[in-house]
C-alpha positions as protocol buffer text, in pm:
chain_id: "A"
residue {
  index: 1
  type: UNK
  ca { x: 10024 y: 11201 z: 12081 }
}
residue {
  index: 2
  type: UNK
  ca { x: 9843 y: 11451 z: 12302 }
}
residue {
  index: 3
  type: UNK
  ca { x: 9898 y: 11750 z: 12529 }
}
residue {
  index: 4
  type: UNK
  ca { x: 9837 y: 11752 z: 12902 }
}
residue {
  index: 5
  type: UNK
  ca { x: 9640 y: 12040 z: 13048 }
}
residue {
  index: 6
  type: UNK
  ca { x: 9963 y: 12191 z: 13189 }
}
residue {
  index: 7
  type: UNK
  ca { x: 10137 y: 12166 z: 12851 }
}
residue {
  index: 8
  type: UNK
  ca { x: 9840 y: 12319 z: 12672 }
}
residue {
  index: 9
  type: UNK
  ca { x: 9820 y: 12607 z: 12922 }
}
residue {
  index: 10
  type: UNK
  ca { x: 10194 y: 12674 z: 12893 }
}
residue {
  index: 11
  type: UNK
  ca { x: 10187 y: 12677 z: 12510 }
}
residue {
  index: 12
  type: UNK
  ca { x: 9880 y: 12902 z: 12507 }
}
residue {
  index: 13
  type: UNK
  ca { x: 10047 y: 13141 z: 12752 }
}
residue {
  index: 14
  type: UNK
  ca { x: 10365 y: 13162 z: 12543 }
}
residue {
  index: 15
  type: UNK
  ca { x: 10186 y: 13208 z: 12212 }
}
residue {
  index: 16
  type: UNK
  ca { x: 9959 y: 13473 z: 12360 }
}
residue {
  index: 17
  type: UNK
  ca { x: 10276 y: 13664 z: 12455 }
}
residue {
  index: 18
  type: UNK
  ca { x: 10390 y: 13633 z: 12093 }
}
residue {
  index: 19
  type: UNK
  ca { x: 10049 y: 13749 z: 11970 }
}
residue {
  index: 20
  type: UNK
  ca { x: 10071 y: 14047 z: 12206 }
}
residue {
  index: 21
  type: UNK
  ca { x: 10395 y: 14157 z: 12037 }
}
residue {
  index: 22
  type: UNK
  ca { x: 10236 y: 14100 z: 11696 }
}
residue {
  index: 23
  type: UNK
  ca { x: 9923 y: 14296 z: 11789 }
}
residue {
  index: 24
  type: UNK
  ca { x: 10135 y: 14593 z: 11901 }
}
residue {
  index: 25
  type: UNK
  ca { x: 10332 y: 14591 z: 11575 }
}
residue {
  index: 26
  type: UNK
  ca { x: 10019 y: 14557 z: 11362 }
}
residue {
  index: 27
  type: UNK
  ca { x: 9842 y: 14834 z: 11556 }
}
residue {
  index: 28
  type: UNK
  ca { x: 10125 y: 15068 z: 11462 }
}
residue {
  index: 29
  type: UNK
  ca { x: 10118 y: 14947 z: 11102 }
}
residue {
  index: 30
  type: UNK
  ca { x: 9741 y: 14993 z: 11068 }
}
residue {
  index: 31
  type: UNK
  ca { x: 9708 y: 15296 z: 11297 }
}
residue {
  index: 32
  type: UNK
  ca { x: 9419 y: 15107 z: 11457 }
}
residue {
  index: 33
  type: UNK
  ca { x: 9385 y: 14892 z: 11768 }
}
residue {
  index: 34
  type: UNK
  ca { x: 9447 y: 14525 z: 11688 }
}
residue {
  index: 35
  type: UNK
  ca { x: 9367 y: 14240 z: 11925 }
}
residue {
  index: 36
  type: UNK
  ca { x: 9498 y: 13891 z: 11854 }
}
residue {
  index: 37
  type: UNK
  ca { x: 9401 y: 13595 z: 12068 }
}
residue {
  index: 38
  type: UNK
  ca { x: 9445 y: 13218 z: 12062 }
}
residue {
  index: 39
  type: UNK
  ca { x: 9147 y: 13049 z: 12229 }
}
residue {
  index: 40
  type: UNK
  ca { x: 9264 y: 12691 z: 12170 }
}
residue {
  index: 41
  type: UNK
  ca { x: 9572 y: 12480 z: 12105 }
}
residue {
  index: 42
  type: UNK
  ca { x: 9547 y: 12124 z: 11975 }
}
residue {
  index: 43
  type: UNK
  ca { x: 9770 y: 11852 z: 11833 }
}
residue {
  index: 44
  type: UNK
  ca { x: 9597 y: 11708 z: 11527 }
}
residue {
  index: 45
  type: UNK
  ca { x: 9664 y: 11488 z: 11229 }
}
residue {
  index: 46
  type: UNK
  ca { x: 9709 y: 11695 z: 10917 }
}
residue {
  index: 47
  type: UNK
  ca { x: 9379 y: 11595 z: 10755 }
}
residue {
  index: 48
  type: UNK
  ca { x: 9192 y: 11685 z: 11077 }
}
residue {
  index: 49
  type: UNK
  ca { x: 9360 y: 12025 z: 11085 }
}
residue {
  index: 50
  type: UNK
  ca { x: 9254 y: 12085 z: 10723 }
}
residue {
  index: 51
  type: UNK
  ca { x: 8892 y: 12006 z: 10814 }
}
residue {
  index: 52
  type: UNK
  ca { x: 8908 y: 12257 z: 11103 }
}
residue {
  index: 53
  type: UNK
  ca { x: 9016 y: 12532 z: 10865 }
}
residue {
  index: 54
  type: UNK
  ca { x: 8759 y: 12467 z: 10594 }
}
residue {
  index: 55
  type: UNK
  ca { x: 8484 y: 12205 z: 10589 }
}
residue {
  index: 56
  type: UNK
  ca { x: 8468 y: 12216 z: 10208 }
}
residue {
  index: 57
  type: UNK
  ca { x: 8779 y: 12021 z: 10094 }
}
residue {
  index: 58
  type: UNK
  ca { x: 8790 y: 12212 z: 9762 }
}
residue {
  index: 59
  type: UNK
  ca { x: 8737 y: 12566 z: 9890 }
}
residue {
  index: 60
  type: UNK
  ca { x: 9046 y: 12786 z: 9852 }
}
residue {
  index: 61
  type: UNK
  ca { x: 9232 y: 12940 z: 10143 }
}
residue {
  index: 62
  type: UNK
  ca { x: 9536 y: 13167 z: 10150 }
}
residue {
  index: 63
  type: UNK
  ca { x: 9846 y: 13095 z: 10357 }
}
residue {
  index: 64
  type: UNK
  ca { x: 10185 y: 13234 z: 10447 }
}
residue {
  index: 65
  type: UNK
  ca { x: 10433 y: 12951 z: 10511 }
}
residue {
  index: 66
  type: UNK
  ca { x: 10772 y: 12977 z: 10679 }
}
residue {
  index: 67
  type: UNK
  ca { x: 11022 y: 12702 z: 10762 }
}
residue {
  index: 68
  type: UNK
  ca { x: 11211 y: 12724 z: 11092 }
}
residue {
  index: 69
  type: UNK
  ca { x: 11483 y: 12527 z: 11267 }
}
residue {
  index: 70
  type: UNK
  ca { x: 11622 y: 12524 z: 11619 }
}
residue {
  index: 71
  type: UNK
  ca { x: 11587 y: 12283 z: 11914 }
}
residue {
  index: 72
  type: UNK
  ca { x: 11271 y: 12170 z: 11734 }
}
residue {
  index: 73
  type: UNK
  ca { x: 11187 y: 12238 z: 11373 }
}
residue {
  index: 74
  type: UNK
  ca { x: 10915 y: 12238 z: 11110 }
}
residue {
  index: 75
  type: UNK
  ca { x: 10690 y: 12471 z: 10911 }
}
residue {
  index: 76
  type: UNK
  ca { x: 10462 y: 12740 z: 11050 }
}
residue {
  index: 77
  type: UNK
  ca { x: 10161 y: 12872 z: 10858 }
}
residue {
  index: 78
  type: UNK
  ca { x: 9932 y: 13172 z: 10888 }
}
residue {
  index: 79
  type: UNK
  ca { x: 9603 y: 13067 z: 10728 }
}
residue {
  index: 80
  type: UNK
  ca { x: 9288 y: 13256 z: 10632 }
}
residue {
  index: 81
  type: UNK
  ca { x: 8973 y: 13155 z: 10447 }
}
residue {
  index: 82
  type: UNK
  ca { x: 8982 y: 13342 z: 10116 }
}
residue {
  index: 83
  type: UNK
  ca { x: 8700 y: 13584 z: 10205 }
}
residue {
  index: 84
  type: UNK
  ca { x: 8863 y: 13671 z: 10538 }
}
residue {
  index: 85
  type: UNK
  ca { x: 9194 y: 13745 z: 10372 }
}
residue {
  index: 86
  type: UNK
  ca { x: 9031 y: 14005 z: 10147 }
}
residue {
  index: 87
  type: UNK
  ca { x: 8859 y: 14164 z: 10450 }
}
residue {
  index: 88
  type: UNK
  ca { x: 9202 y: 14196 z: 10607 }
}
residue {
  index: 89
  type: UNK
  ca { x: 9345 y: 14356 z: 10292 }
}
residue {
  index: 90
  type: UNK
  ca { x: 9059 y: 14609 z: 10299 }
}
residue {
  index: 91
  type: UNK
  ca { x: 9147 y: 14696 z: 10659 }
}
residue {
  index: 92
  type: UNK
  ca { x: 9513 y: 14737 z: 10568 }
}
residue {
  index: 93
  type: UNK
  ca { x: 9445 y: 14960 z: 10268 }
}
residue {
  index: 94
  type: UNK
  ca { x: 9198 y: 15188 z: 10452 }
}
residue {
  index: 95
  type: UNK
  ca { x: 9012 y: 15270 z: 10131 }
}
residue {
  index: 96
  type: UNK
  ca { x: 8747 y: 15130 z: 9904 }
}
residue {
  index: 97
  type: UNK
  ca { x: 8904 y: 14917 z: 9633 }
}
residue {
  index: 98
  type: UNK
  ca { x: 8763 y: 14708 z: 9350 }
}
residue {
  index: 99
  type: UNK
  ca { x: 8772 y: 14330 z: 9378 }
}
residue {
  index: 100
  type: UNK
  ca { x: 9046 y: 14319 z: 9113 }
}
residue {
  index: 101
  type: UNK
  ca { x: 9259 y: 14567 z: 9307 }
}
residue {
  index: 102
  type: UNK
  ca { x: 9207 y: 14375 z: 9632 }
}
residue {
  index: 103
  type: UNK
  ca { x: 9320 y: 14052 z: 9468 }
}
residue {
  index: 104
  type: UNK
  ca { x: 9621 y: 14225 z: 9316 }
}
residue {
  index: 105
  type: UNK
  ca { x: 9731 y: 14366 z: 9652 }
}
residue {
  index: 106
  type: UNK
  ca { x: 9643 y: 14055 z: 9853 }
}
residue {
  index: 107
  type: UNK
  ca { x: 9979 y: 13879 z: 9836 }
}
residue {
  index: 108
  type: UNK
  ca { x: 10194 y: 14176 z: 9942 }
}
residue {
  index: 109
  type: UNK
  ca { x: 9956 y: 14279 z: 10222 }
}
residue {
  index: 110
  type: UNK
  ca { x: 9926 y: 13930 z: 10368 }
}
residue {
  index: 111
  type: UNK
  ca { x: 10300 y: 13867 z: 10341 }
}
residue {
  index: 112
  type: UNK
  ca { x: 10350 y: 14177 z: 10555 }
}
residue {
  index: 113
  type: UNK
  ca { x: 10094 y: 14061 z: 10815 }
}
residue {
  index: 114
  type: UNK
  ca { x: 10229 y: 13706 z: 10807 }
}
residue {
  index: 115
  type: UNK
  ca { x: 10583 y: 13826 z: 10862 }
}
residue {
  index: 116
  type: UNK
  ca { x: 10478 y: 14012 z: 11179 }
}
residue {
  index: 117
  type: UNK
  ca { x: 10262 y: 13735 z: 11327 }
}
residue {
  index: 118
  type: UNK
  ca { x: 10481 y: 13434 z: 11244 }
}
residue {
  index: 119
  type: UNK
  ca { x: 10805 y: 13599 z: 11352 }
}
residue {
  index: 120
  type: UNK
  ca { x: 10648 y: 13712 z: 11681 }
}
residue {
  index: 121
  type: UNK
  ca { x: 10536 y: 13354 z: 11753 }
}
residue {
  index: 122
  type: UNK
  ca { x: 10872 y: 13204 z: 11656 }
}
residue {
  index: 123
  type: UNK
  ca { x: 11073 y: 13462 z: 11849 }
}
residue {
  index: 124
  type: UNK
  ca { x: 10875 y: 13399 z: 12168 }
}
residue {
  index: 125
  type: UNK
  ca { x: 10913 y: 13022 z: 12141 }
}
residue {
  index: 126
  type: UNK
  ca { x: 11283 y: 13059 z: 12061 }
}
residue {
  index: 127
  type: UNK
  ca { x: 11351 y: 13290 z: 12356 }
}
residue {
  index: 128
  type: UNK
  ca { x: 11166 y: 13080 z: 12614 }
}
residue {
  index: 129
  type: UNK
  ca { x: 11178 y: 12720 z: 12490 }
}
residue {
  index: 130
  type: UNK
  ca { x: 11475 y: 12693 z: 12255 }
}
residue {
  index: 131
  type: UNK
  ca { x: 11708 y: 12922 z: 12451 }
}
residue {
  index: 132
  type: UNK
  ca { x: 11870 y: 12999 z: 12118 }
}
residue {
  index: 133
  type: UNK
  ca { x: 11812 y: 13201 z: 11805 }
}
residue {
  index: 134
  type: UNK
  ca { x: 11573 y: 13034 z: 11563 }
}
residue {
  index: 135
  type: UNK
  ca { x: 11676 y: 13005 z: 11199 }
}
residue {
  index: 136
  type: UNK
  ca { x: 11391 y: 13070 z: 10959 }
}
residue {
  index: 137
  type: UNK
  ca { x: 11350 y: 13070 z: 10583 }
}
residue {
  index: 138
  type: UNK
  ca { x: 11183 y: 13326 z: 10363 }
}
residue {
  index: 139
  type: UNK
  ca { x: 10802 y: 13335 z: 10387 }
}
residue {
  index: 140
  type: UNK
  ca { x: 10607 y: 13185 z: 10095 }
}
residue {
  index: 141
  type: UNK
  ca { x: 10259 y: 13291 z: 9979 }
}
residue {
  index: 142
  type: UNK
  ca { x: 10024 y: 13003 z: 9893 }
}
residue {
  index: 143
  type: UNK
  ca { x: 9668 y: 12962 z: 9764 }
}
residue {
  index: 144
  type: UNK
  ca { x: 9484 y: 12629 z: 9748 }
}
residue {
  index: 145
  type: UNK
  ca { x: 9253 y: 12404 z: 9944 }
}
residue {
  index: 146
  type: UNK
  ca { x: 9338 y: 12355 z: 10313 }
}
residue {
  index: 147
  type: UNK
  ca { x: 9451 y: 12000 z: 10236 }
}
residue {
  index: 148
  type: UNK
  ca { x: 9674 y: 12114 z: 9948 }
}
residue {
  index: 149
  type: UNK
  ca { x: 9836 y: 12389 z: 10155 }
}
residue {
  index: 150
  type: UNK
  ca { x: 9909 y: 12168 z: 10456 }
}
residue {
  index: 151
  type: UNK
  ca { x: 10026 y: 11877 z: 10239 }
}
residue {
  index: 152
  type: UNK
  ca { x: 10297 y: 12088 z: 10073 }
}
residue {
  index: 153
  type: UNK
  ca { x: 10555 y: 12003 z: 10338 }
}
residue {
  index: 154
  type: UNK
  ca { x: 10696 y: 11697 z: 10525 }
}
residue {
  index: 155
  type: UNK
  ca { x: 10594 y: 11338 z: 10429 }
}
residue {
  index: 156
  type: UNK
  ca { x: 10237 y: 11244 z: 10513 }
}
residue {
  index: 157
  type: UNK
  ca { x: 10329 y: 10946 z: 10730 }
}
residue {
  index: 158
  type: UNK
  ca { x: 10534 y: 11161 z: 10967 }
}
residue {
  index: 159
  type: UNK
  ca { x: 10310 y: 11455 z: 11050 }
}
residue {
  index: 160
  type: UNK
  ca { x: 10153 y: 11623 z: 11350 }
}
residue {
  index: 161
  type: UNK
  ca { x: 9996 y: 11969 z: 11336 }
}
residue {
  index: 162
  type: UNK
  ca { x: 9995 y: 12199 z: 11637 }
}
residue {
  index: 163
  type: UNK
  ca { x: 9681 y: 12386 z: 11543 }
}
residue {
  index: 164
  type: UNK
  ca { x: 9575 y: 12723 z: 11685 }
}
residue {
  index: 165
  type: UNK
  ca { x: 9261 y: 12919 z: 11609 }
}
residue {
  index: 166
  type: UNK
  ca { x: 9331 y: 13291 z: 11615 }
}
residue {
  index: 167
  type: UNK
  ca { x: 9084 y: 13578 z: 11645 }
}
residue {
  index: 168
  type: UNK
  ca { x: 9203 y: 13890 z: 11465 }
}
residue {
  index: 169
  type: UNK
  ca { x: 8994 y: 14180 z: 11593 }
}
residue {
  index: 170
  type: UNK
  ca { x: 9017 y: 14529 z: 11450 }
}
residue {
  index: 171
  type: UNK
  ca { x: 8817 y: 14833 z: 11552 }
}
residue {
  index: 172
  type: UNK
  ca { x: 8611 y: 14797 z: 11232 }
}
residue {
  index: 173
  type: UNK
  ca { x: 8601 y: 14419 z: 11182 }
}
residue {
  index: 174
  type: UNK
  ca { x: 8646 y: 14078 z: 11343 }
}
residue {
  index: 175
  type: UNK
  ca { x: 8841 y: 13829 z: 11131 }
}
residue {
  index: 176
  type: UNK
  ca { x: 8922 y: 13469 z: 11217 }
}
residue {
  index: 177
  type: UNK
  ca { x: 9241 y: 13303 z: 11103 }
}
residue {
  index: 178
  type: UNK
  ca { x: 9465 y: 13017 z: 11206 }
}
residue {
  index: 179
  type: UNK
  ca { x: 9826 y: 12949 z: 11292 }
}
residue {
  index: 180
  type: UNK
  ca { x: 9949 y: 12594 z: 11232 }
}
residue {
  index: 181
  type: UNK
  ca { x: 10287 y: 12444 z: 11319 }
}
residue {
  index: 182
  type: UNK
  ca { x: 10363 y: 12125 z: 11127 }
}
residue {
  index: 183
  type: UNK
  ca { x: 10627 y: 11920 z: 11310 }
}
residue {
  index: 184
  type: UNK
  ca { x: 10751 y: 11569 z: 11247 }
}
residue {
  index: 185
  type: UNK
  ca { x: 10736 y: 11315 z: 11529 }
}
residue {
  index: 186
  type: UNK
  ca { x: 11095 y: 11369 z: 11648 }
}
residue {
  index: 187
  type: UNK
  ca { x: 11039 y: 11745 z: 11656 }
}
residue {
  index: 188
  type: UNK
  ca { x: 10712 y: 11707 z: 11849 }
}
residue {
  index: 189
  type: UNK
  ca { x: 10895 y: 11509 z: 12119 }
}
residue {
  index: 190
  type: UNK
  ca { x: 11169 y: 11777 z: 12140 }
}
residue {
  index: 191
  type: UNK
  ca { x: 10902 y: 12048 z: 12156 }
}
residue {
  index: 192
  type: UNK
  ca { x: 10714 y: 11872 z: 12438 }
}
residue {
  index: 193
  type: UNK
  ca { x: 11039 y: 11818 z: 12631 }
}
residue {
  index: 194
  type: UNK
  ca { x: 11106 y: 12193 z: 12607 }
}
residue {
  index: 195
  type: UNK
  ca { x: 10752 y: 12273 z: 12724 }
}
residue {
  index: 196
  type: UNK
  ca { x: 10788 y: 12033 z: 13020 }
}
residue {
  index: 197
  type: UNK
  ca { x: 11113 y: 12202 z: 13123 }
}
residue {
  index: 198
  type: UNK
  ca { x: 10943 y: 12542 z: 13103 }
}
residue {
  index: 199
  type: UNK
  ca { x: 10658 y: 12414 z: 13326 }
}
residue {
  index: 200
  type: UNK
  ca { x: 10911 y: 12278 z: 13580 }
}
residue {
  index: 201
  type: UNK
  ca { x: 11092 y: 12614 z: 13588 }
}
residue {
  index: 202
  type: UNK
  ca { x: 10762 y: 12795 z: 13646 }
}
residue {
  index: 203
  type: UNK
  ca { x: 10678 y: 12560 z: 13936 }
}
residue {
  index: 204
  type: UNK
  ca { x: 11021 y: 12613 z: 14094 }
}
residue {
  index: 205
  type: UNK
  ca { x: 10975 y: 12989 z: 14064 }
}
residue {
  index: 206
  type: UNK
  ca { x: 10630 y: 12968 z: 14227 }
}
residue {
  index: 207
  type: UNK
  ca { x: 10771 y: 12769 z: 14520 }
}
residue {
  index: 208
  type: UNK
  ca { x: 11047 y: 13025 z: 14576 }
}
residue {
  index: 209
  type: UNK
  ca { x: 10792 y: 13307 z: 14565 }
}
């Protein structure tokens, strides 16, 4: 199971559009310029994706998880190493807070950020690839090791992770996070079929131009 260069470029292009919408919304929320970028897209086994997020298998990360369903389906996660998540909360709050206060506010602040980023990604994919409205569940806040967070979904024998590294750059800080789509094998094939159709449409448009 792999992506061709054309498929990878198409997915990156689409998700960067989604991140552009998210960056605009977050810039208004934070009253600060926000730049979001996705430098890489990979299809990985779940345990390999966990190792990309955090080399220490026991180190805790925070995640916002949302289930979605349409032409293809699965779970999408926004993931941050624990220390990066608190840096993001500091940026959101715009004031000096104690560690206890940061931890107390962490869930609400990250749920808000996760809602913006994940819905922007899903909406873009739905508009371009699904050609239909995507149905999504309520976001869930999670804390645990990378393996624990990614394992809390579909059966282990039927898993592929579309893994994206995301740079989250604010005027005052540069924070790295991740977006991960966990799709079962049938959904991966439907997703790739949709991407291939999008690539064909782009080629037809280029020929006409």
